[in-house]
Structures are given as structure tokens and as C-alpha cells.
N, C-alpha and C positions, 0 to 999 in steps of 0.2 A: 504494500500500500504506500502510495506517495501522498504527500499533502495535497488534498484536493481531489483525490479519486484514484481508482485502481489503474495501475500501469505495471508493465513487467520490466525487468532489468534490461532485457534486450532493447526495448523502446527507449529507456533512459540512456543506454549506451549509445544508441544511434543518434539521439538528440545531442549528447555530449560530443560525439564525433563531428556532427555537423557544426557545432559551435567551435570546436577546435580548429576546423578548417576555415572559419570565417575570416581570420586575419589574412589569409592568402587569397581572398576573393576581392578582385578589383571592383571599384565602385560601379563601373559600367556593367558588371555582372551581378549587381545586388539583387536584381529580380530573380535570378537563378537561385540565389541563396534563400530568398523568401519562398520560392516555389518548393524548395527542399523542405523547409519548415512546414509549409502548408500540407505537403504530402504526409509528413509525420503526424501532424495534428489530425489529419483525416482518419487516422487509425484509432483515435480516441473516441470514447462515448460522446455523443452530441452535447451533453450537458457538462462535460468536464471543464473545470476551471483552468486546467493546464493548457488547453487549446488556445484560448484568447491570450493567456500569459505568454506562451511561446511566440505567437504571432505578433504580439505587442513588442516583445524583445527584438524580433527580426525587423519590424518596421523602424523601431527606435534606433537600432544599431546601424541601419542603412540611411539614417538622416531624415526620418519622417516622424518626428515627435507628434505632429498633429494627428496622424493615423494611429499612433500607439496609445494615446490617451484614452480613447473610448474602449480599447481592448484591455488595457490594464484595469479600468473601472469594471468592466464585465467580469474579468477573472476574479477580482475581489468580491464582487456582488455574488458570484457563483460559489463563494466560500473558500477561495485560495487562502491557506493559513500557513503557519509555521515559517520556515526559512524562505520558501518561495513567496509567501505572502508578504514577508518583510521586504524581500527584493522588489516585489511589485510596487510597494509603497515608496521605496527609495526611487525607483526608476520612474514611476508616475510623477513624483514630485519634481524630478529633474526635467521630465518632458513638459510639465506644466510651466516651469520656469522658461524653458526654451520657446514656448508659444506665448509668452507674455503674461502668464498667470501665476507669478511666484507666490502671491499671498495664499493661494490654494495649496501650494507645496508646503509652505510653512505650517498651515493648519493641519495638513496630513502627517507631516513628519514630527512635529513637536511632541506628540504623545509617545513616539518611539524613544525619546530620551529617557523616559521612565519605565520602558518596557523591559522584558528579560534581556540580559546582555548576551551577545554572541559576537562572532567575527565580523559582523556587519556594522557594529557600533560606530566605527570611524567613518564608514560610508554614509551613515545617517547624518553624522555631524558635518561632514564635508558638503553633502548635498543641501542640508539645511542652511549651512553658511552661505552657499551660493544663492539660495532663494532669498535669504536675509539681505545679502549684498545688493541683489536686484531691486530690493525695496528701499535701498539707501540706509540700511541698518548694518553698516560695515563693522562697527565695534562689536556688535553681538556675534556677527559671523566670525570675526577674527578670534573672539573669545572661544567659540566652539572649536575652531581649528587648532588653536594653541592647546586647548584642553585635550583634544584628541591626540595631538603630537607628543605632549609631555611624557606619557608613560613609555614612549618608544626611544626617548633620548638616553644616551649612556650616562649623562650627568645633567644636572639642573632640572630634574623632573619637578621637584617641589617648587622651585622658583617659577618655572613656566606655568605650572598649575595655578600658582598665586597670581601671576600676572594676568592669566586668562580670566580669573574671577574679578580682578580689579578693573578690567575693561568694562564690565557691566555693573559692578557694584563697588564704587569708590571706597566704601567702608570696609571692604574685604582685606 
């Protein structure tokens, strides 16, 4: 069982292989990559949230955030949860920013700051920082980015974390 519906490992492996080949796909052949993803999606049950999620990722990755947004929303509405659900919220927020709706991205991602922690935490903060910056809230965005960076530094973790807090709370 995968988050959002039953699939088998063979299908997951073929999707992973398609994405692994994506970087080798020139932009002028993006339609071929999307067709490959569409063919894989066609194997899923009609109501699977994985279908619109994978299609959204393909549109998004080939430069069409406008076509990805409704597909991400559909995947989430169909019940995409867990890791892929979190990915969908991150990617939807980024796409919303790309099409001039960063405030929706902020609203969607802000609750993720208090959600369960995983390897996507830094991506949440980076994407939220971009949305905030697009809204002219650069200090808040920089605070998020410094806060995400601090634990990865070989030294100065505490100082950077304190500086991050001070950007948005001068009393910190």
C-alpha cells in the first residue's frame, strides 16, 4: 500500500525510473516525458490520488506550474497523505508562487512548520521563504532559511539559530 491507494512495487519502480531519466530529457522532448507519466498513471485506479500527483509533478517539472496547480489540488482532495502529501503541498505552494499567488502558498505551507518532522522540513522552509519573499516579507523568509541552514553548519549553529529568531523577533 502506498499513501493514497494501492500500487505495486513494480509500478513504483517504473515511476522512479522515469523520474531518474528526467534530467536527461531535453526541454523540446518534455511532452514525451509527460506522455510516459500519463501512461503510468493510466495503470492506476481512476480515483487514485497518485495519478493527479504524478501528472502535476510532470507538468510542474516541465515548466507548467499553471497546469500543475489544479492537479496537485485534486491529488490532495482525493486524500494524498503522508510523505507524498507533504511533497504535494510543498510543490503546490511553489507552483502557486510561480503563477503569482504566493499568499496561497504561505497559507498552505505555514501549518507544515508545526507538523511531524521529516527530511522535507528544509524544503518546506525554503519554499515558504520564497513565497514570503514574493510578498515582500524578506526578513521572515531569511529567518526561515537561516533556521533551516543552522543545524547543517559545522560550527555556529547556535549563533545562526539566534540570528534567525532575531530577524523576526527583536526581543529574541
